[in-house]
C-alpha positions, -999 to +999 in steps of 0.1 A: -338+101+100-355+142+096-389+157+099-404+152+067-388+118+064-412+111+098-441+123+081-441+097+056-437+071+081-463+086+104-493+083+068-479+049+064-488+038+100-515+059+100-528+043+071-528+009+086-543+019+116-573+026+090-574-002+076-575-023+102-603-002+114-621+003+079-619-036+086-631-047+121-669-054+132-670-035+158-692-067+175-712-048+198-701-064+234-669-046+224-686-013+216-697+011+242-712+049+244-717+080+255-746+099+249-747+138+241-768+166+241-773+202+236-810+215+246-827+246+260-821+265+230-847+296+224-857+281+197-862+242+207-857+230+166-820+239+175-811+211+202-794+179+190-790+150+199-756+127+193-737+097+208-701+090+211-689+056+200-655+038+211-647+004+201-626-011+224-612-040+199-596-019+172-596+021+194-616+035+168-638+066+177-667+080+161-697+103+166-731+101+152-761+126+154-796+120+162 
């Protein structure tokens, strides 16, 4: 098997993972999050807040700005 064939297999596996994660309902008891912020800027309008989420059921990780 060469690198190109491995890359094709890798993409197929990633596509399967993506479908599983998209189908997951991310039940509340399976999702954890960590809040983050970037505050104290010279211009307070540049301050930002976000949450990094992780679903233990499907291993999806995502980021939401607030």
